[in-house]
py3Dmol code that shows the C-alpha trace and the ligand (Angstrom):
import py3Dmol

protein = """\
ATOM      1  CA  MET A   1      20.030  -8.109 -14.128  1.00  0.00           C
ATOM      2  CA  ASP A   2      17.604  -7.549 -17.189  1.00  0.00           C
ATOM      3  CA  ILE A   3      15.503 -10.467 -18.069  1.00  0.00           C
ATOM      4  CA  ARG A   4      16.685 -10.122 -21.776  1.00  0.00           C
ATOM      5  CA  ASN A   5      20.343 -10.309 -20.888  1.00  0.00           C
ATOM      6  CA  GLN A   6      19.655 -13.299 -18.557  1.00  0.00           C
ATOM      7  CA  ARG A   7      17.738 -15.056 -21.299  1.00  0.00           C
ATOM      8  CA  SER A   8      19.440 -14.082 -24.429  1.00  0.00           C
ATOM      9  CA  TRP A   9      20.137 -17.666 -24.987  1.00  0.00           C
ATOM     10  CA  MET A  10      16.102 -18.077 -25.847  1.00  0.00           C
ATOM     11  CA  TYR A  11      16.859 -16.084 -29.210  1.00  0.00           C
ATOM     12  CA  ASN A  12      20.345 -17.228 -29.884  1.00  0.00           C
ATOM     13  CA  ARG A  13      19.378 -20.670 -31.095  1.00  0.00           C
ATOM     14  CA  LEU A  14      21.914 -21.355 -33.990  1.00  0.00           C
ATOM     15  CA  ALA A  15      25.328 -21.410 -33.863  1.00  0.00           C
ATOM     16  CA  GLN A  16      27.498 -19.332 -36.729  1.00  0.00           C
ATOM     17  CA  GLY A  17      27.358 -21.807 -39.343  1.00  0.00           C
ATOM     18  CA  ARG A  18      23.346 -21.721 -38.874  1.00  0.00           C
ATOM     19  CA  LYS A  19      23.479 -25.590 -39.009  1.00  0.00           C
ATOM     20  CA  THR A  20      23.990 -26.588 -35.257  1.00  0.00           C
ATOM     21  CA  LEU A  21      22.224 -25.426 -31.811  1.00  0.00           C
ATOM     22  CA  THR A  22      24.338 -23.272 -29.620  1.00  0.00           C
ATOM     23  CA  ASP A  23      25.158 -24.806 -26.125  1.00  0.00           C
ATOM     24  CA  GLU A  24      23.533 -21.820 -24.357  1.00  0.00           C
ATOM     25  CA  PHE A  25      20.222 -22.760 -26.154  1.00  0.00           C
ATOM     26  CA  ILE A  26      20.394 -26.268 -25.175  1.00  0.00           C
ATOM     27  CA  ASN A  27      21.340 -25.606 -21.494  1.00  0.00           C
ATOM     28  CA  GLY A  28      18.532 -22.680 -21.577  1.00  0.00           C
ATOM     29  CA  VAL A  29      15.849 -25.284 -22.911  1.00  0.00           C
ATOM     30  CA  ASN A  30      16.557 -27.764 -20.059  1.00  0.00           C
ATOM     31  CA  ILE A  31      16.086 -25.209 -17.553  1.00  0.00           C
ATOM     32  CA  PHE A  32      12.771 -24.031 -19.206  1.00  0.00           C
ATOM     33  CA  ILE A  33      11.566 -27.638 -19.178  1.00  0.00           C
ATOM     34  CA  GLU A  34      12.881 -28.239 -15.545  1.00  0.00           C
ATOM     35  CA  THR A  35      11.011 -24.893 -14.740  1.00  0.00           C
ATOM     36  CA  ALA A  36       7.846 -26.070 -16.369  1.00  0.00           C
ATOM     37  CA  LYS A  37       7.858 -29.434 -15.016  1.00  0.00           C
ATOM     38  CA  GLN A  38       6.921 -27.923 -11.601  1.00  0.00           C
ATOM     39  CA  LEU A  39       3.691 -26.903 -12.939  1.00  0.00           C
ATOM     40  CA  PRO A  40       0.762 -28.430 -10.982  1.00  0.00           C
ATOM     41  CA  SER A  41      -1.003 -28.832 -14.459  1.00  0.00           C
ATOM     42  CA  PHE A  42       2.220 -30.884 -15.386  1.00  0.00           C
ATOM     43  CA  ILE A  43       2.130 -32.859 -12.284  1.00  0.00           C
ATOM     44  CA  SER A  44      -1.468 -33.827 -12.935  1.00  0.00           C
ATOM     45  CA  ASP A  45      -1.613 -34.509 -16.643  1.00  0.00           C
ATOM     46  CA  GLY A  46       2.195 -34.782 -17.696  1.00  0.00           C
ATOM     47  CA  MET A  47       1.775 -31.978 -20.436  1.00  0.00           C
ATOM     48  CA  PHE A  48       2.262 -28.166 -20.687  1.00  0.00           C
ATOM     49  CA  ARG A  49       2.036 -25.417 -23.140  1.00  0.00           C
ATOM     50  CA  CYS A  50       4.440 -25.530 -25.923  1.00  0.00           C
ATOM     51  CA  PRO A  51       5.822 -22.014 -26.492  1.00  0.00           C
ATOM     52  CA  CYS A  52       7.606 -22.730 -29.688  1.00  0.00           C
ATOM     53  CA  SER A  53       7.022 -20.168 -32.632  1.00  0.00           C
ATOM     54  CA  LYS A  54       4.398 -22.501 -34.148  1.00  0.00           C
ATOM     55  CA  HIS A  55       2.334 -23.345 -31.080  1.00  0.00           C
ATOM     56  CA  LYS A  56       2.749 -20.053 -28.937  1.00  0.00           C
ATOM     57  CA  ASN A  57       1.580 -21.685 -26.038  1.00  0.00           C
ATOM     58  CA  GLN A  58      -1.961 -22.497 -27.765  1.00  0.00           C
ATOM     59  CA  VAL A  59      -1.177 -26.264 -27.507  1.00  0.00           C
ATOM     60  CA  HIS A  60      -0.411 -28.743 -24.611  1.00  0.00           C
ATOM     61  CA  LEU A  61       2.575 -31.042 -25.443  1.00  0.00           C
ATOM     62  CA  ARG A  62       4.900 -33.719 -23.342  1.00  0.00           C
ATOM     63  CA  PRO A  63       8.109 -32.307 -22.626  1.00  0.00           C
ATOM     64  CA  ASP A  64      10.118 -34.347 -25.142  1.00  0.00           C
ATOM     65  CA  ASP A  65       7.777 -32.974 -27.998  1.00  0.00           C
ATOM     66  CA  ILE A  66       8.417 -29.554 -26.627  1.00  0.00           C
ATOM     67  CA  ILE A  67      12.052 -29.832 -26.685  1.00  0.00           C
ATOM     68  CA  VAL A  68      12.041 -31.034 -30.241  1.00  0.00           C
ATOM     69  CA  ASP A  69       9.668 -28.172 -31.243  1.00  0.00           C
ATOM     70  CA  LEU A  70      12.023 -25.471 -29.542  1.00  0.00           C
ATOM     71  CA  TYR A  71      15.201 -27.075 -31.159  1.00  0.00           C
ATOM     72  CA  ARG A  72      13.471 -27.172 -34.495  1.00  0.00           C
ATOM     73  CA  ARG A  73      11.488 -23.693 -34.344  1.00  0.00           C
ATOM     74  CA  GLY A  74      12.727 -21.691 -31.362  1.00  0.00           C
ATOM     75  CA  PHE A  75      10.789 -19.898 -28.735  1.00  0.00           C
ATOM     76  CA  MET A  76       7.744 -17.641 -30.139  1.00  0.00           C
ATOM     77  CA  PRO A  77       8.731 -13.806 -30.174  1.00  0.00           C
ATOM     78  CA  GLN A  78       9.193 -11.862 -26.883  1.00  0.00           C
ATOM     79  CA  TYR A  79       8.347 -14.697 -24.567  1.00  0.00           C
ATOM     80  CA  TRP A  80      10.884 -13.247 -21.971  1.00  0.00           C
ATOM     81  CA  TYR A  81       8.670 -13.890 -19.024  1.00  0.00           C
ATOM     82  CA  TRP A  82       7.381 -17.400 -19.065  1.00  0.00           C
ATOM     83  CA  THR A  83       3.888 -16.498 -17.926  1.00  0.00           C
ATOM     84  CA  SER A  84       2.320 -19.513 -19.427  1.00  0.00           C
ATOM     85  CA  HIS A  85       4.683 -21.517 -17.263  1.00  0.00           C
ATOM     86  CA  GLY A  86       4.254 -20.193 -13.778  1.00  0.00           C
ATOM     87  CA  GLU A  87       5.909 -16.797 -14.010  1.00  0.00           C
ATOM     88  CA  TYR A  88       4.382 -13.478 -13.437  1.00  0.00           C
ATOM     89  CA  GLU A  89       5.438 -10.561 -15.579  1.00  0.00           C
ATOM     90  CA  PRO A  90       6.942  -7.662 -13.153  1.00  0.00           C
ATOM     91  CA  HIS A  91       5.011  -4.522 -13.056  1.00  0.00           C
ATOM     92  CA  PHE A  92       7.423  -1.433 -13.068  1.00  0.00           C
ATOM     93  CA  HIS A  93       7.233   1.246 -10.509  1.00  0.00           C
ATOM     94  CA  SER A  94       8.653   4.644 -11.081  1.00  0.00           C
ATOM     95  CA  ALA A  95       9.958   4.672  -7.579  1.00  0.00           C
ATOM     96  CA  CYS A  96      10.980   1.026  -6.969  1.00  0.00           C
ATOM     97  CA  GLY A  97      12.304   0.357 -10.183  1.00  0.00           C
ATOM     98  CA  PRO A  98      11.530  -3.186 -12.003  1.00  0.00           C
ATOM     99  CA  SER A  99      10.435  -5.897  -9.238  1.00  0.00           C
ATOM    100  CA  THR A 100      12.006  -9.174  -9.714  1.00  0.00           C
ATOM    101  CA  SER A 101      10.034 -12.122 -10.812  1.00  0.00           C
ATOM    102  CA  SER A 102      11.382 -15.111  -9.331  1.00  0.00           C
ATOM    103  CA  GLN A 103      10.182 -18.768  -9.641  1.00  0.00           C
ATOM    104  CA  ALA A 104       9.716 -19.215  -6.087  1.00  0.00           C
ATOM    105  CA  GLN A 105       7.278 -16.132  -5.766  1.00  0.00           C
ATOM    106  CA  ALA A 106       5.300 -17.591  -8.903  1.00  0.00           C
ATOM    107  CA  TYR A 107       4.869 -20.879  -7.477  1.00  0.00           C
ATOM    108  CA  GLU A 108       4.168 -19.748  -3.751  1.00  0.00           C
ATOM    109  CA  GLY A 109       1.241 -17.611  -5.416  1.00  0.00           C
ATOM    110  CA  MET A 110       0.001 -20.741  -7.032  1.00  0.00           C
ATOM    111  CA  THR A 111      -0.166 -22.759  -4.069  1.00  0.00           C
ATOM    112  CA  SER A 112      -1.715 -20.308  -1.592  1.00  0.00           C
ATOM    113  CA  SER A 113      -4.530 -19.414  -3.930  1.00  0.00           C
ATOM    114  CA  GLY A 114      -6.145 -22.661  -3.193  1.00  0.00           C
ATOM    115  CA  SER A 115      -6.105 -22.516   0.522  1.00  0.00           C
ATOM    116  CA  SER A 116      -9.317 -22.518   2.345  1.00  0.00           C
ATOM    117  CA  PHE A 117      -8.556 -19.889   4.941  1.00  0.00           C
ATOM    118  CA  ALA A 118     -11.608 -18.449   5.969  1.00  0.00           C
ATOM    119  CA  SER A 119     -11.532 -14.580   7.072  1.00  0.00           C
ATOM    120  CA  PRO A 120     -13.545 -13.247  10.033  1.00  0.00           C
ATOM    121  CA  SER A 121     -16.182 -11.510   7.621  1.00  0.00           C
ATOM    122  CA  GLN A 122     -16.972 -14.923   5.951  1.00  0.00           C
ATOM    123  CA  ASP A 123     -17.863 -16.381   9.150  1.00  0.00           C
ATOM    124  CA  PRO A 124     -21.560 -16.871   9.383  1.00  0.00           C
ATOM    125  CA  LEU A 125     -21.681 -16.496  13.147  1.00  0.00           C
ATOM    126  CA  TYR A 126     -19.589 -13.383  13.028  1.00  0.00           C
ATOM    127  CA  SER A 127     -21.778 -11.842  10.526  1.00  0.00           C
ATOM    128  CA  GLN A 128     -24.754 -12.954  12.354  1.00  0.00           C
ATOM    129  CA  GLN A 129     -23.538 -11.094  15.570  1.00  0.00           C
ATOM    130  CA  ILE A 130     -22.613  -7.939  13.487  1.00  0.00           C
ATOM    131  CA  SER A 131     -26.207  -7.795  12.256  1.00  0.00           C
ATOM    132  CA  ALA A 132     -27.497  -8.251  15.670  1.00  0.00           C
ATOM    133  CA  LEU A 133     -25.488  -5.604  16.849  1.00  0.00           C
ATOM    134  CA  GLN A 134     -26.593  -3.192  14.003  1.00  0.00           C
ATOM    135  CA  ALA A 135     -30.185  -4.158  14.870  1.00  0.00           C
ATOM    136  CA  GLU A 136     -29.575  -2.999  18.559  1.00  0.00           C
ATOM    137  CA  LEU A 137     -27.851   0.201  17.482  1.00  0.00           C
ATOM    138  CA  GLU A 138     -30.967   0.820  15.062  1.00  0.00           C
ATOM    139  CA  GLN A 139     -33.198   0.610  18.334  1.00  0.00           C
ATOM    140  CA  VAL A 140     -30.932   2.794  20.446  1.00  0.00           C
ATOM    141  CA  ARG A 141     -30.701   5.394  17.490  1.00  0.00           C
ATOM    142  CA  LYS A 142     -34.837   5.285  17.399  1.00  0.00           C
ATOM    143  CA  ALA A 143     -35.217   5.471  21.281  1.00  0.00           C
ATOM    144  CA  GLN A 144     -32.727   8.481  21.308  1.00  0.00           C
ATOM    145  CA  THR A 145     -35.031  10.373  18.447  1.00  0.00           C
ATOM    146  CA  ASP A 146     -38.025   9.850  20.316  1.00  0.00           C
ATOM    147  CA  TRP A 147     -36.479  11.088  23.535  1.00  0.00           C
ATOM    148  CA  GLN A 148     -35.506  14.088  21.568  1.00  0.00           C
ATOM    149  CA  VAL A 149     -38.775  14.608  20.270  1.00  0.00           C
ATOM    150  CA  GLN A 150     -40.122  14.411  23.709  1.00  0.00           C
ATOM    151  CA  ILE A 151     -37.768  16.807  25.262  1.00  0.00           C
ATOM    152  CA  GLN A 152     -38.523  19.386  22.403  1.00  0.00           C
ATOM    153  CA  ALA A 153     -42.205  18.943  23.124  1.00  0.00           C
ATOM    154  CA  GLN A 154     -41.619  19.357  26.828  1.00  0.00           C
ATOM    155  CA  ILE A 155     -39.608  22.507  26.127  1.00  0.00           C
ATOM    156  CA  GLN A 156     -42.273  23.907  24.203  1.00  0.00           C
ATOM    157  CA  MET A 157     -44.933  23.252  26.683  1.00  0.00           C
ATOM    158  CA  GLN A 158     -42.613  24.772  29.206  1.00  0.00           C
ATOM    159  CA  MET A 159     -42.223  27.867  26.828  1.00  0.00           C
ATOM    160  CA  GLN A 160     -45.973  28.148  26.501  1.00  0.00           C
ATOM    161  CA  VAL A 161     -46.402  27.761  30.334  1.00  0.00           C
ATOM    162  CA  GLN A 162     -43.994  30.579  30.807  1.00  0.00           C
ATOM    163  CA  GLN A 163     -45.446  32.748  28.017  1.00  0.00           C
ATOM    164  CA  ALA A 164     -48.922  32.415  29.798  1.00  0.00           C
ATOM    165  CA  GLN A 165     -47.173  33.079  33.157  1.00  0.00           C
ATOM    166  CA  HIS A 166     -45.752  35.934  31.820  1.00  0.00           C
ATOM    167  CA  ASN A 167     -48.896  37.367  30.107  1.00  0.00           C
ATOM    168  CA  GLN A 168     -50.757  36.738  33.324  1.00  0.00           C
ATOM    169  CA  LEU A 169     -47.995  38.856  35.277  1.00  0.00           C
ATOM    170  CA  LEU A 170     -48.125  41.740  32.687  1.00  0.00           C
ATOM    171  CA  ASP A 171     -52.238  41.569  32.965  1.00  0.00           C
ATOM    172  CA  GLU A 172     -51.957  41.740  36.743  1.00  0.00           C
ATOM    173  CA  MET A 173     -49.333  44.789  36.316  1.00  0.00           C
ATOM    174  CA  ARG A 174     -51.447  46.583  34.144  1.00  0.00           C
ATOM    175  CA  LYS A 175     -54.614  46.142  36.398  1.00  0.00           C
ATOM    176  CA  MET A 176     -52.524  47.262  39.321  1.00  0.00           C
ATOM    177  CA  LYS A 177     -51.083  50.349  37.151  1.00  0.00           C
ATOM    178  CA  ASP A 178     -54.854  50.948  36.294  1.00  0.00           C
ATOM    179  CA  GLN A 179     -55.861  50.913  39.720  1.00  0.00           C
ATOM    180  CA  LEU A 180     -53.119  53.059  40.844  1.00  0.00           C
ATOM    181  CA  SER A 181     -53.728  55.765  38.180  1.00  0.00           C
ATOM    182  CA  GLU A 182     -57.303  55.675  39.379  1.00  0.00           C
ATOM    183  CA  LYS A 183     -56.567  56.261  42.806  1.00  0.00           C
ATOM    184  CA  GLU A 184     -54.012  58.933  41.784  1.00  0.00           C
ATOM    185  CA  VAL A 185     -56.884  60.429  39.792  1.00  0.00           C
ATOM    186  CA  ALA A 186     -59.041  60.257  42.855  1.00  0.00           C
ATOM    187  CA  THR A 187     -56.507  61.481  45.335  1.00  0.00           C
ATOM    188  CA  GLY A 188     -55.992  64.175  42.931  1.00  0.00           C
ATOM    189  CA  ASP A 189     -59.499  64.934  42.694  1.00  0.00           C
ATOM    190  CA  ASP A 190     -59.839  64.726  46.321  1.00  0.00           C
ATOM    191  CA  ALA A 191     -56.748  67.329  46.865  1.00  0.00           C
ATOM    192  CA  SER A 192     -58.277  69.732  44.214  1.00  0.00           C
ATOM    193  CA  THR A 193     -61.556  69.679  46.234  1.00  0.00           C
ATOM    194  CA  ASP A 194     -59.788  69.794  49.557  1.00  0.00           C
ATOM    195  CA  SER A 195     -58.005  72.906  48.325  1.00  0.00           C
ATOM    196  CA  GLU A 196     -60.836  74.580  46.994  1.00  0.00           C
TER     197      GLU A 196
END
"""
ligand_1 = """\
1
ZN
Zn 5.492 -26.648 -30.343
"""
view = py3Dmol.view(width=600, height=400)
view.addModel(protein, "pdb")
view.setStyle({"model": 0}, {"cartoon": {"style": "trace"}})
view.addModel(ligand_1, "xyz")
view.setStyle({"model": 1}, {"stick": {}})
view.zoomTo()
view.show()
C-alpha cells in the first residue's frame, strides 16, 4: 500500500467546516506520537523533533507540545516517511519495486548499530598472524628468485662448457681432417712417384 494512501490522514487535518479536527487526524497523531516515543533519544531525554509546519523537525519538544503544534499547524509538507523519528525512506529498485519501510526494520537498525561485535579483520592477533605469514611468503618469494638466478647461471655455465667442448671437438676434427688430407696428398704423391 502506498504510503501516501496509508498516511493520507496527515494532510487531512480539518473537517468540512474547517473548524474541527478530523478523527483520522487525531488517531494518526496518536500513532505518530507512540511511534516517536520508541526512539532511544526520547527514552533518554523525553523529547523528540517536532514535525509541525513551523518547526519542521528543527526543534526538540515534549510530546504534549508536539500534539498541540500538530493540531494547530499540521505536519510540515511531504513528511510521508518519518525519517526524523526512526524510519527510513525506502529506495526504489526497477526490478523489485518499492521496498517496505517498517517500523521494526528501522528500530532494528538503530539497536544493532551500537553493538561491539568485532570482525576477524579487526582482531589484532589475527592481523599479526597475517603480517607474519606475509613476511614468510615474501622470504619464500625472494628465495625462489635467488634460486632462479642460480639455475640460470648454472645453465649459462653449462652452455659455455658445451660450447667450449663443441669448439674443441671441431678443432680436433679439423686437425684430423688436415692430417688425413696431408696423408692423402702424401700417398697420392707416393702413388704418382711409384707409377712413374
Ligand atoms: Zn512544532
